[in-house]
N, C-alpha and C positions, 0 to 999 in steps of 0.2 A: 518935634513933628511927629506926627501922629499918621500914621502909615494904616491904608487900609489895609485890612487882615485874607479878604480873599485874594488881594494882588503878590502879597509877602512871598510866596511859597515859590512863585512863576520866577520872585527879584531871588529868591536864593538859588536859584538852578541856575541862573542865569549868570548869579555875580562873578565865577568865575571866567567864562569865554566873556565876558565885559570888561570884567581888567585887565585880560590878554590882549585884549583888541583894541584898546585905550593904551596901552602900555607900547604895544606897536605902531598906533596912529602919533603918540607922544615922542617916540624916538624919530620917524618918520621925518616929523616935525622939523626937530633940533637936525638931524643929518641935512635937511634941507636949507636949513639958516648956514650950518656949518662950512658947508661944499665950499665955499670960496677958500675956504683955508685947507685944503685939499687931506682931509681929515676923513678915512671911511669913518662907520661905523664903531667898528671891532676898536681902532684907534681911538678914536675919541674918547670911547668908554673906557678902553686901558688907562687913557692918562686921567680921568676925571679920577677912578679909582686910586690911582697911586696916589695921589693927591691927599684923597681921603685917607690911605693906609699911610704916608707918608713916605719921605723917600728915604734908600734904605732899604723900604722893605724885599722881601725877596721873592723872585717869580714862583716860586711853587707858593706863597700867602697871599700872591695875587691871583692865579690861574684860581685858587679854593674860591674868594671873593667874588671874581668874576664868575664861578660855577663855572668854566670853564678846563679843557682838557690843559695842557702843560703843552705840550705838541702844538695844539693851535696856538696858544699865547706865544711859542716862542716864535713863531712865524711875523707876529703881529710884532714881536719885540723889533724881532729885525727889521723890518718897515719903520718904525720909528725913528731908531737906531740910523738906518740908511737916513735918514730923513733928518738925520743932525739932532733930533728933539731929546732922547735918552743917552743916557749909557750905562751899561752893567759891568758890575764887576765882581770879582771875586770876595766873599762873604770873610770878615779877618778870623770870626769864630767858626766857620764852618767851610771850611775848602772847598767842600763841595758846593755848596749854594752860593747862588749870582746874585746881589743886590742890586737895584736898580734906582737910577737916580735921573735927575733932568739934566740937562744942559743951558745954559744958557738961552737958547732956541726954545729950548722946550719950557721953560717957565714964560716966557714972550707968547708963544703959541697959546698958550693955558690961560695966560690973560684974557686974549683974543676970544678963546672957546666959551673960559667962562661968561664973557660979556653978550655974545652971538647967543647961547645959550639963555641968560638972561633976559633978551630979545624974545626969544622962542615961548619960555616962558609967561611973561606977562602977556603976549599974544594969546596961547593958549588958556590960559586964568582971564580973560577977558569978561565982565561979568559976574564973577565970580566972588559973595563977598571974603572978608574976614573973618567972619564967625562961621560960615560955609566951610571956609577953607580948616576954622578949629576942629570943625565938628568931623568933616571928610577924616583928617588926622587921626582924630580920635578913634573911629570905629574902622580905619587901616591898624593902627595900634593894636585895637581887640582882635583882628583877623588874623593881625603877625603875631602875636601872643597865646592866640586860639590853636595857629598851627601849631608853630611850636611844640607845642606841651600834646598835640598829638600825634608830635614825633618824637617826643623826649628829649626836647633840646631846651627844656629848661632850665 
């Protein structure tokens, strides 16, 4: 993929804003798709990240991965617990920490969420070839690696 050198600086200047904009569009499209499940963006995001981290993850670890304050996450977790989707329990190895687990209803809603999010993903990626997605993934990985190195996180 050869780029026009005169357009490259402009693309470089706007890439961060475009990524932010596309991220918002993506999340809004998923929000619309999962709306019938009764989940807000903060709730479905917490459920997805909890699944990625694994049940028994602490509230602190989940907040760090979501990049939000623990107090904000606590409100979301209270709402998820009220919906009967998660339960929190004291960590056996650290009595100050609280672990989060899915309830059976939470596992069911997570399956429905993944199905609905998959439908949205298919619509959003319509017309994008597997080859283009591979290149895009490689580009995002390079940017992520460079940013982590810049921030001293490598």
